[in-house]
N, C-alpha and C positions, 0 to 999 in steps of 0.2 A: 843147388839144395833143393830138395824135394818140396813141392808146394803142400803135400799133404801131411797132416800131422795131428797131434792131440788138440781138442778144442776145449774150451773152458766147461767145467762140469755143471750140471743141473743143480738147482738148490736141494739141500739135504731133505726137505720135506717131500719134494717131488720125486727124488730117488727112492725114499723109503716107500711111498705110495706104490711106485712101479714094482718094487721087490714083493710086495704083497698081492699083486695082481698077476695071475699066471699068464705067460707069454701067449698061450694060445687064445685066451680072452681078448688081449690087446690086439692080437692079430685079426681076429673077427671084427672087432671095433674099427680097425683101420680099413678093413675091406668094405665094411658098410658106409664108412665116412667117405671113401673114394667113389663107391658106386653112387652114394647120394649126390656127390659133386658131378658125377657123370650125368645123372638124371636132371639135376638142375641145369646143366650145360644143354641138354636136349630140349628141355622144356622152354628155356629162355629164347633159344632159337626159333622155337615155333610160335612164341608169342609176339616176335617182331612183325611189323607191318610188311605185307607182301605186295603192296602196290609198286608196280614196276617204274612207272614215270619218275616219281622222286628218287627212286634207286639209281635210275640211269643218270638222272641229273647230277646226283652226288658222286656218281663215277666219273662224269665228265669234270667236275669241280677238281677231283683228286688228280685227274690227268692234266689239268691246267697247273696244278700246284707242282706236280712232278716236272713239268716243263720249265717251270720258274727256277726250280733248284737243280735241274740237270739230271734227273734219275729216271728218265721215261725210256726204260729197256724192254718194255713189255713185247714189242713186235719183233725184234730179232730173237728174243729168247723162244717166243711162241713159234716162230718160223723154225728154229732149230729143233724143237721137239716134234714139230709136224713133219718136217721133211725125212727125218731119220726114225724109221719104224722101231728099231731096237731101243733106240733113246726114248721114244714116246712111250713104249710099252714098260720099260724099266721105271720110267717117271710116273707112270699111272699106278704101278704096284707100290712104289714108294710113297706117293700121295695118299692111296687109299689104305695103306697098311701100317707103316712105320710110326705115324702119328700116335697111335696107341700102343704098339708093341713096345717100342723102345722106351717110351715114357713109363710104362708099366714095369718094364724091366729094371730101370734105374730106381723106380720107387722100391722095388723088392730088394734091390742091392743095398740101398740106404737103410732100409729096416734091418737087415742083417749086420750093418755096420753099428747099429745102436741109436737110441733116441736122440742123443745129442746131435746126431746128423740128420737123421730121419724127420724128425719133428719140425725143425726150422724149414727144411727144404720142402716138405709137403705144404707147410703153411704159405711159403712163397708161391707154389704153384697154385694153390687155391685163390690166394688174393690176385694174382695176375689173371686168372681164369675169370674170376669175378669181374674184374674190370673190363675184360674183353666182351663179356656178356652184357654188360651195361651199354657198351657201345653197339653191340648187334641190336639191341631192343630200341635204342634211341637213334641209331644212325644206319638203317638198312641200306646196303650198298650194292649195286650190280657188279659182278666179277666181270673180267674181260671177256669170258666166253658169251656173254649176252650183248656184247657190242660188236657192230660191224667191223670186220677186218681181223677179228681174233677166231682161233679154232679151239674147240673143246676137245683136248687130247684125249681125256678119259672116255669121252663118247666114242671116239674113233677106235678105241681098243676095248671097248665094253664087252665084245664077244669073247675076248681072250682072258677076262678076269672075272672075279665074283661081283663086281659092282655093276650097276645098271647105267642107263643113260642119264640118270639125274644125279649130278655130282658125284660123290664117292660112296653114296648109299648102297647097301646091298641090293641086288637086283630084286625088283618088286616092291622095295620099301622106300622109293623115291619121295613119296609123299609125305614120309615122316621127317624129312629134312628141310631146313629154310635154306634155300639157295641164294638168299641175299644176305648171308651172314659172312660177308667178306672182309669188313673193316672193323677191327684189325684181323690179322690172320694169326690164330692160335696155333695153326701148324708151325708158323715160324717162331712164335713165342714159346711153345712147348719145347722146340728143338733147342732154343737157346737156353731154357731152363736145364735141359739135359747137360749142355756144355758147360755151364756154370756149376752144376752139382758135380760133374766130373772133375772140373779144374779145382774145385775147392777140396774134394775128398779122396780122389783117386791117386795112388802113390806112383803109378806108373806114368812116365812121360806119354807114351805111345796111346794110352787109354785116353789122356787128356786131349791128345791131338785128334783122336777119333771123334770126340765130342765136338770139337769146333768144326771138322770136316762134315759132320752130320749136320750141324746147324746152318752152315753156309750152303750146303747141298740141298737142304730142304727149302731154303729161300729161292734157290734157283729153280727147283722143281716146281714150286707152287705158282711161279711166275710163268715158267715154260710151259706148264700144262693149261694155262689160260684160266685158272682158278683164283688168282690174286693179283692185284697191282704190286708194283714195287713198295709204294708207300704203306700198303697193308703189312708186309713183312717188317718195315721199319717200325711202325706203331706196334705190331705184335711183339717186337723185341722190347720196345719201352714199357709195355704193360707189365711184362715179366721182370724187367729190371726194377720197376717200382714195386713188384712183389717181393723181390730179394731185399730191397732196401728196407721196406716195412718189416720183413721179417728179421731183418738184422737189428732194427730198433727196438724189437721185442726180445733180443738177446740171443746169444749162443751161436752166432754165424761169424766165423772168421774172414770177413770179406777182405781183410788187408792181405790175405793169401794170395788175392789176385795180383798184387804188385810184385815185380821181381823182387827176389830176396835181398839183393843189394840196396834196395830203396826202403826196406822196412827193418825194424828191430825184431830179432828172434827172441821168443821167450826161452827161459830156462828149460822148459820141458822140450822145445824143439832142440836145443843145443845137445841136451843128454839123448834123446830118442832119435834124432834124424841127423846125427853128425856124419859128416862126409868122411871117408878113409883118410886118416892122418889129421883130422881136425880134431882140437882138444874139445873135451865134453866136460866143462867145469860148471857146475852149479854153485852159486853162493847161497849159503843157507841164510834163512832170516834170523 
């Protein structure tokens, strides 16, 4: 049974208001809203403390925690991306580009699907991002590339890309980014948001599978390029999951669709619209 399907409709008053607002006006509003979130994201990163000593101390504390729970995988991954030039270059482009491009593409796709998909998903992304920004401000953390024994892979390939030697910022604009905004990783968080959005709303299995491949691939890339600790990725996922949970509490997100169909009850709408070949499509009227 396909995971995608109809979702509960918005309240009648909300739907009436949307009918009276031209679609192009709503589109402009959404662009302004998303750009405003991006500006807030950039400003919050710049407001964080740039003192390196406590940031390095915090990084060492995270490494100690990783050792306790057995997820200290940074050195072999970083070595892999350092030793293989093509992998390092591909990882650099992935890190510097897909974070924005894929997220924006999925937002546009959700917008085209309709408000009952786009609105809650955008809300989940905003909440998760704001949680990440609070951590950036309160817990500036040095990434692996600032710790002895790790290689800054993007810096190795900066001559082959559009980024400079300062993180993934465009060449010449490194001073506009906070390089201690490592914990949690919103690269990992946003990629998980993409995977969850596709899992919830994409009708094709291979599209949903691509979402999960993208999320796992991003986690490997951010660690392998020396930009994040493993635990940064884990907590980045957690803030996005919290964002989706809060968005679900606010209504209209069918998170039960993440469970296998045999473990959940199907709604009459799903039985009618998404019946498998040969499966009865019977709806009992109220």
